[in-house]
C-alpha positions in Angstrom: 219.5 84.0 46.4 215.8 84.4 46.8 213.6 81.5 47.8 212.0 81.3 44.4 215.3 81.4 42.5 216.7 78.7 44.7 213.8 76.4 43.9 214.0 77.2 40.2 217.7 76.5 40.0 217.3 73.2 41.8 214.9 71.8 39.1 216.5 72.6 35.7 214.5 69.9 34.0 211.2 71.6 34.9 209.7 74.9 34.1 208.6 76.4 37.4 205.7 78.9 37.3 204.9 80.9 40.4 202.0 82.8 41.7 202.6 85.0 44.8 200.2 84.5 47.7 200.0 86.2 51.1 201.6 83.1 52.7 204.3 82.5 50.1 204.1 81.2 46.5 202.0 78.6 44.6 204.5 76.7 42.4 203.6 74.7 39.3 206.3 72.3 38.0 205.8 71.8 34.3 207.5 69.3 32.0 206.8 68.7 28.3 204.0 71.3 28.4 202.0 69.6 31.2 201.8 70.6 34.8 203.3 67.7 36.8 202.7 68.9 40.3 201.6 72.0 42.3 203.0 72.9 45.7 202.8 75.8 48.1 206.2 77.3 49.1 205.4 78.9 52.5 207.3 82.1 53.5 208.2 80.3 56.8 210.6 78.1 54.7 212.8 81.1 54.0 216.3 80.3 55.2 218.7 77.4 55.0 217.0 74.6 56.8 213.5 75.2 55.5 214.5 75.5 51.9 216.6 72.3 52.1 213.6 70.4 53.4 211.3 71.8 50.7 213.7 71.0 47.9 214.3 67.4 49.2 210.6 66.9 49.5 210.0 68.1 45.9 212.8 65.8 44.6 211.1 62.9 46.5 207.6 63.7 45.3 208.6 64.2 41.7 210.6 60.9 41.7 207.5 59.1 43.1 205.2 60.8 40.6 207.5 59.6 37.7 207.6 56.0 39.0 211.3 56.3 40.2 212.8 55.5 43.5 213.4 58.7 45.4 216.9 59.5 46.5 217.9 58.2 49.9 218.7 61.7 51.1 215.0 62.7 50.6 213.8 59.7 52.6 216.2 60.5 55.5 214.8 64.0 55.7 211.3 62.7 56.6 212.5 62.2 60.2 213.7 65.8 60.6 210.2 67.3 59.9 208.0 67.7 62.9 204.2 67.5 62.8 202.4 70.9 62.6 201.5 72.4 65.9 198.3 74.2 66.6 199.3 76.0 69.7 197.3 79.1 70.3 194.0 77.8 69.0 
């Protein structure tokens, strides 16, 4: 399954529009005719661990945006993400 199809199938309650960019995709999550949130899906997230992290982050962010408590699994994932490194600058 492609990165984009995996994201779309993980959010059946939203219409996910995508625009391809050199570094990945710009995703717009739309519900009831309004864009709820926009996120970049980087190409580096391709693969099992990266996509899981992205999907959990999106579930968390959408829950917070709608005034809901995010799932515990999405909060536990916060620890697994490292800070970006700027080696080579």
